[in-house]
ZAZADO-154591 format. One line per 3 residues: number of its first residue (from 0); their letters; for each residue x, y, z of C-alpha. Coordinates in steps of 0.02 Angstrom, whole numbers. Example, Ala and Ser with C-alpha at 12.3 -4.5 7.8 and 13.67 -1.06 7.14 Angstrom:
2
0> AS> 615:-225:390  684:-53:357
END
This chain:
333
0> MAA> 5848:-139:8490  5977:-276:8443  5859:-424:8492
3> LDL> 5719:-353:8412  5817:-336:8257  5860:-523:8276
6> ASH> 5687:-562:8303  5620:-502:8155  5693:-658:8058
9> TIL> 5553:-771:8170  5434:-906:8091  5290:-779:8132
12> HEL> 5387:-653:8034  5397:-750:7891  5228:-824:7895
15> LAD> 5158:-643:7926  5259:-580:7762  5173:-728:7675
18> RGT> 4992:-716:7741  4957:-550:7835  4882:-593:7976
21> LVI> 4905:-750:8062  4769:-854:8166  4798:-964:8324
24> DGA> 4693:-1082:8397  4545:-1076:8526  4493:-1160:8688
27> TGT> 4583:-1321:8763  4485:-1406:8899  4332:-1410:8790
30> ELF> 4401:-1523:8664  4505:-1632:8793  4349:-1662:8896
33> ARG> 4256:-1698:8729  4393:-1831:8714  4395:-1919:8860
36> LEA> 4480:-1787:9007  4396:-1822:9176  4365:-1667:9294
39> GDA> 4514:-1646:9422  4642:-1733:9320  4798:-1653:9230
42> PER> 4759:-1611:9045  4948:-1638:9029  4947:-1813:9072
45> MNL> 4868:-1849:8922  5023:-1818:8823  5110:-1969:8899
48> ERH> 4950:-2084:8894  4804:-2031:8785  4897:-1990:8619
51> EAV> 4740:-1998:8508  4642:-1871:8615  4795:-1728:8598
54> HGL> 4802:-1778:8397  4615:-1742:8400  4636:-1574:8475
57> HQA> 4770:-1517:8368  4690:-1578:8212  4516:-1496:8248
60> YVD> 4596:-1328:8253  4727:-1361:8095  4556:-1412:8018
63> AGS> 4489:-1246:8058  4601:-1162:8003  4750:-1117:8129
66> DII> 4907:-1047:8082  4982:-1060:8265  4935:-1214:8384
69> LTN> 4963:-1218:8567  5039:-1368:8638  4942:-1460:8789
72> TFG> 5063:-1398:8914  4980:-1240:9003  4991:-1331:9166
75> GSA> 5151:-1398:9097  5277:-1333:9274  5335:-1426:9418
78> YRL> 5225:-1322:9523  5067:-1369:9423  5104:-1531:9393
81> MLH> 5150:-1578:9587  4966:-1574:9609  4952:-1733:9515
84> GLQ> 5121:-1820:9570  5182:-1779:9383  5333:-1654:9450
87> DQV> 5466:-1768:9413  5406:-1791:9223  5421:-1610:9178
90> VEI> 5520:-1627:9022  5460:-1777:8977  5271:-1710:8979
93> NRE> 5349:-1546:8867  5420:-1649:8749  5295:-1782:8721
96> AAR> 5168:-1632:8704  5273:-1517:8574  5308:-1695:8480
99> HAR> 5134:-1727:8467  5083:-1553:8398  5241:-1566:8296
102> AIV> 5158:-1738:8199  5003:-1668:8158  5068:-1498:8093
105> DAA> 5197:-1582:7969  5054:-1689:7901  4954:-1528:7864
108> GKR> 5010:-1479:7695  5055:-1317:7743  5163:-1221:7880
111> IVV> 5082:-1208:8036  5187:-1140:8192  5200:-1250:8350
114> AGS> 5191:-1132:8498  5251:-1220:8659  5121:-1159:8793
117> IGP> 5199:-1099:8959  5061:-1060:9094  5092:-963:9259
120> TGE> 5147:-1068:9415  4990:-1051:9510  5106:-983:9650
123> LLV> 5124:-787:9708  5297:-716:9703  5393:-630:9842
126> PLG> 5340:-521:9924  5144:-576:9899  5188:-747:9929
129> TLQ> 5350:-864:9958  5404:-915:9772  5572:-836:9748
132> PDD> 5591:-752:9556  5765:-877:9527  5657:-1038:9574
135> AAT> 5504:-982:9478  5638:-953:9320  5722:-1141:9347
138> AFA> 5532:-1207:9339  5499:-1121:9180  5671:-1161:9092
141> EQA> 5636:-1335:9121  5473:-1329:9031  5562:-1249:8885
144> QGL> 5685:-1372:8875  5550:-1517:8851  5464:-1398:8735
147> TEG> 5610:-1363:8631  5671:-1532:8624  5494:-1589:8571
150> GAD> 5508:-1472:8413  5407:-1325:8456  5446:-1171:8342
153> VLW> 5412:-1025:8479  5379:-1021:8671  5225:-957:8706
156> IET> 5201:-882:8899  5025:-852:8923  4899:-779:9049
159> MSS> 5004:-687:9149  4954:-564:9280  5110:-526:9357
162> LEE> 5266:-461:9264  5384:-507:9372  5331:-679:9341
165> AEA> 5299:-650:9162  5479:-592:9161  5545:-744:9261
168> AVL> 5459:-844:9130  5555:-756:8995  5721:-776:9070
171> GAQ> 5693:-945:9113  5640:-991:8934  5797:-893:8863
174> SRS> 5916:-986:8995  5879:-1161:8901  5802:-1110:8735
177> SLP> 5853:-995:8578  5681:-1016:8515  5577:-850:8504
180> VCV> 5479:-812:8639  5308:-725:8655  5187:-680:8805
183> TLS> 5016:-629:8846  4936:-577:8996  4769:-587:9053
186> FDT> 4675:-423:9072  4514:-459:9177  4510:-332:9313
189> AGR> 4470:-136:9246  4584:-160:9100  4709:-209:9213
192> TMM> 4773:-405:9262  4742:-460:9415  4904:-386:9495
195> GVT> 4851:-226:9423  4977:-226:9262  4913:-120:9114
198> GTD> 4949:-139:8942  5064:6:8935  5161:-89:9062
201> AGK> 5179:-237:8995  5215:-166:8812  5359:-72:8890
204> RLA> 5437:-205:9013  5428:-350:8902  5488:-269:8742
207> DLG> 5645:-228:8838  5678:-416:8878  5688:-445:8690
210> VVA> 5504:-553:8674  5457:-578:8479  5271:-534:8537
213> IGA> 5168:-476:8675  4977:-466:8695  4822:-498:8778
216> NCG> 4749:-690:8810  4589:-743:8924  4517:-582:9012
219> NNL> 4345:-531:9064  4279:-462:8904  4308:-413:8735
222> ADT> 4317:-241:8764  4449:-246:8894  4560:-360:8788
225> EAA> 4537:-243:8643  4595:-77:8760  4732:-185:8819
228> VAE> 4811:-241:8654  4802:-47:8612  4904:13:8761
231> IKA> 5030:-142:8715  5038:-87:8523  5069:97:8580
234> AAP> 5204:64:8701  5282:-79:8611  5286:-29:8436
237> DVL> 5419:-146:8368  5345:-305:8420  5209:-412:8356
240> IIS> 5030:-395:8446  4938:-554:8492  4735:-542:8532
243> KAN> 4678:-705:8593  4515:-664:8689  4380:-764:8783
246> AGV> 4222:-781:8683  4142:-634:8765  4095:-625:8952
249> PQW> 4112:-777:9070  3982:-808:9184  3942:-964:9298
252> HGA> 3765:-1017:9284  3743:-1152:9413  3881:-1289:9376
255> ELV> 3896:-1230:9176  4027:-1102:9123  3942:-992:8989
258> YSG> 4001:-862:8869  3919:-725:8781  4032:-726:8603
261> TPE> 3954:-839:8476  4068:-874:8314  3995:-731:8247
264> VMA> 4039:-616:8390  4220:-679:8371  4236:-660:8190
267> AHA> 4190:-461:8212  4306:-451:8354  4431:-517:8241
270> HRM> 4396:-401:8107  4414:-274:8228  4594:-316:8285
273> REA> 4640:-336:8110  4595:-156:8078  4685:-106:8229
276> GIA> 4860:-180:8149  4847:-338:8279  4958:-462:8199
279> IIG> 4889:-631:8283  4741:-663:8321  4611:-800:8391
282> GCC> 4529:-859:8535  4533:-923:8721  4394:-997:8823
285> GNT> 4247:-1036:8750  4320:-1030:8582  4281:-1198:8484
288> PEH> 4342:-1247:8317  4191:-1159:8243  4264:-991:8327
291> IRA> 4406:-1022:8249  4337:-1055:8077  4241:-900:8089
294> IRG> 4380:-789:8129  4466:-870:7983  4340:-831:7844
297> VID> 4325:-654:7912  4526:-647:7884  4533:-724:7727
300> GTI> 4370:-629:7654  4276:-784:7632  4137:-732:7737
303> EVP> 4070:-563:7777  4102:-468:7919  3954:-503:8065
306> EVD> 3831:-370:8089  3825:-404:8282  3858:-323:8452
309> REL> 4013:-344:8539  3946:-478:8637  3780:-575:8632
312> PTV> 3659:-652:8767  3752:-811:8844  3774:-990:8747
315> RVE> 3808:-1118:8856  3982:-1227:8841  4024:-1373:8935
318> PGN> 4100:-1358:9123  4275:-1359:9126  4311:-1250:8967
321> AQG> 4455:-1157:9048  4602:-1263:9007  4598:-1423:9084
324> GRR> 4436:-1353:9193  4548:-1375:9354  4572:-1239:9486
327> RRR> 4490:-1092:9446  4627:-999:9446  4684:-952:9271
330> RRG> 4673:-1088:9172  4691:-1057:8960  4556:-1086:8850
END
């Protein structure tokens, strides 16, 4: 496929040729709550009003050893921002978010990828809902424009459940930007997404759109995520594969969200993923900089692979750890 041949010269491929396996960052919400985000507010507002908090988020993951960091724009589409009266500032918010990430990586002393995060709209596409694919694509295009103007290296469409929405996001991004596009879906229902998509479905359909990388993020547990990325890899052998799993199994204990995955559990997961040929490995909800540091250590061989069960008894994290802590429905780490 010509699109995939052209994609083989992206910044991701260049870094992979040099480093072997790339480590991507962890959860966003936990770090932003620790830096002053209030429950119910939009994390994306901090790109305009709390620069130091966003810089601190990115710096923590750079210090932990991330090769890729995601911008604070998961909910940066007009549909999400409308809930906070920010729908007229989409391009500005996304542009500033990319600039904040760019500032941190440019000072890091090594090449680090700024990935422009694009999450789902939160709406259902027709026929299940009222959102038309063209309208969704327009919303994603606006977000992609801002991220590109702000200096992102790649566009990172994530936590998708619907292939139709993922396709609208890819086409919208490609209509306003020439940046490489990566896509991850959340497999959280018996190895399928909430909309019934399998890893095989995702790999086949998305590879035809000329994306650079496909994978899984978030999800119900490590086993389902690992199975999904194996299916994607088999269905799309010519693209890079991503695993950005939650830290084990998420469970609500009263008002607290807890995860079963310690840094050791995620480090062991990272080892399994690398052995399976997964190119890009990191963490989603429940993964702190300490989790990413452990993943980095295993990937680099500076720490031994922990001998732990795939998922351990739950460990507590702060409420709202899933990106921004608002709206239970699919927020990234």
